[in-house]
One Martini backbone bead per residue (centre of mass of N, CA, C, O) as a GRO file, in nm:
protein
   97
    1MET     BB    1 -11.072  -2.304   6.306
    2ASN     BB    2 -11.334  -2.420   6.122
    3ASP     BB    3 -11.665  -2.289   6.084
    4GLN     BB    4 -11.896  -2.521   6.038
    5GLU     BB    5 -12.191  -2.621   5.913
    6TRP     BB    6 -12.409  -2.819   6.094
    7ASN     BB    7 -12.589  -3.090   5.946
    8PRO     BB    8 -12.738  -3.367   5.843
    9GLY     BB    9 -12.593  -3.377   5.566
   10ARG     BB   10 -12.301  -3.341   5.667
   11LEU     BB   11 -12.298  -3.580   5.862
   12LEU     BB   12 -12.354  -3.798   5.647
   13GLN     BB   13 -12.106  -3.740   5.474
   14VAL     BB   14 -11.891  -3.807   5.686
   15SER     BB   15 -11.987  -4.097   5.756
   16GLY     BB   16 -11.976  -4.203   5.462
   17SER     BB   17 -11.672  -4.172   5.419
   18TYR     BB   18 -11.586  -4.383   5.620
   19TRP     BB   19 -11.732  -4.631   5.486
   20GLN     BB   20 -11.591  -4.610   5.214
   21THR     BB   21 -11.306  -4.652   5.318
   22ARG     BB   22 -11.356  -4.932   5.449
   23THR     BB   23 -11.449  -5.074   5.193
   24LEU     BB   24 -11.197  -5.032   5.026
   25HIS     BB   25 -11.001  -5.163   5.223
   26ALA     BB   26 -11.127  -5.446   5.214
   27GLY     BB   27 -11.090  -5.495   4.908
   28VAL     BB   28 -10.781  -5.468   4.913
   29LYS     BB   29 -10.707  -5.670   5.141
   30LEU     BB   30 -10.861  -5.913   4.972
   31ASP     BB   31 -10.800  -5.882   4.658
   32ILE     BB   32 -11.052  -5.839   4.465
   33PHE     BB   33 -10.955  -5.691   4.207
   34THR     BB   34 -10.762  -5.914   4.109
   35ARG     BB   35 -10.950  -6.161   4.106
   36ILE     BB   36 -11.176  -6.033   3.904
   37ASN     BB   37 -10.972  -5.968   3.670
   38GLN     BB   38 -10.879  -6.262   3.592
   39VAL     BB   39 -11.183  -6.369   3.665
   40ARG     BB   40 -11.494  -6.468   3.649
   41LEU     BB   41 -11.718  -6.449   3.935
   42THR     BB   42 -11.892  -6.559   4.174
   43GLY     BB   43 -11.971  -6.516   4.494
   44GLU     BB   44 -11.903  -6.808   4.579
   45GLU     BB   45 -11.624  -6.828   4.444
   46LEU     BB   46 -11.493  -6.593   4.591
   47ALA     BB   47 -11.543  -6.698   4.877
   48ASP     BB   48 -11.380  -6.958   4.843
   49GLN     BB   49 -11.107  -6.822   4.784
   50LEU     BB   50 -11.123  -6.659   5.070
   51GLY     BB   51 -11.270  -6.823   5.302
   52MET     BB   52 -11.575  -6.715   5.299
   53ASN     BB   53 -11.868  -6.575   5.331
   54SER     BB   54 -12.087  -6.509   5.078
   55ARG     BB   55 -12.261  -6.281   5.192
   56GLY     BB   56 -12.031  -6.085   5.271
   57VAL     BB   57 -11.901  -6.062   4.990
   58ILE     BB   58 -12.148  -5.955   4.838
   59VAL     BB   59 -12.185  -5.700   5.005
   60LEU     BB   60 -11.908  -5.579   4.943
   61VAL     BB   61 -11.931  -5.578   4.630
   62ASN     BB   62 -12.185  -5.405   4.620
   63ALA     BB   63 -12.056  -5.157   4.754
   64LEU     BB   64 -11.835  -5.115   4.540
   65SER     BB   65 -12.041  -5.074   4.314
   66ALA     BB   66 -12.196  -4.829   4.440
   67MET     BB   67 -11.919  -4.654   4.428
   68GLY     BB   68 -11.795  -4.721   4.123
   69LEU     BB   69 -11.557  -4.957   4.117
   70LEU     BB   70 -11.776  -5.144   3.995
   71LYS     BB   71 -11.925  -5.376   3.751
   72LYS     BB   72 -12.214  -5.523   3.682
   73THR     BB   73 -12.323  -5.855   3.614
   74LYS     BB   74 -12.521  -6.126   3.566
   75ALA     BB   75 -12.301  -6.379   3.564
   76SER     BB   76 -12.126  -6.199   3.767
   77MET     BB   77 -11.926  -6.030   3.917
   78PRO     BB   78 -11.787  -5.757   3.943
   79THR     BB   79 -11.598  -5.522   3.755
   80PRO     BB   80 -11.377  -5.320   3.668
   81ARG     BB   81 -11.414  -5.024   3.518
   82LYS     BB   82 -11.125  -4.919   3.573
   83GLN     BB   83 -10.758  -4.943   3.541
   84PRO     BB   84 -10.562  -4.853   3.747
   85PRO     BB   85 -10.217  -4.872   3.807
   86PHE     BB   86 -10.270  -4.998   4.117
   87TYR     BB   87 -10.447  -5.216   3.953
   88PRO     BB   88 -10.346  -5.499   3.945
   89LYS     BB   89 -10.064  -5.651   4.056
   90ASN     BB   90 -10.010  -5.855   3.782
   91GLN     BB   91 -10.021  -5.623   3.587
   92THR     BB   92  -9.829  -5.509   3.296
   93ASP     BB   93 -10.053  -5.399   3.103
   94THR     BB   94 -10.143  -5.036   3.069
   95SER     BB   95 -10.263  -4.947   2.781
   96ALA     BB   96 -10.587  -4.964   2.860
   97ILE     BB   97 -10.604  -4.711   3.070
   0.00000   0.00000   0.00000
């Protein structure tokens, strides 16, 4: 086993990786990337589509944006920065990727 030096910075890095993974998983599980790629939505509109509380959805989307997975705009929820070939589900033209 590798003897790594544990310090507060390393510990925060490891715990932060866990939360980033969980945040990404929640965004994928709720199909947020596909929904906001199809049409620009406000936080309330996205929450209505998901049948969820708008505050929770906005917090999740803000976290995805802080991770660099989405890009915020003033008028609507964040949109995907770049569109990797693995999302959105129903996109057939990947020439712009």
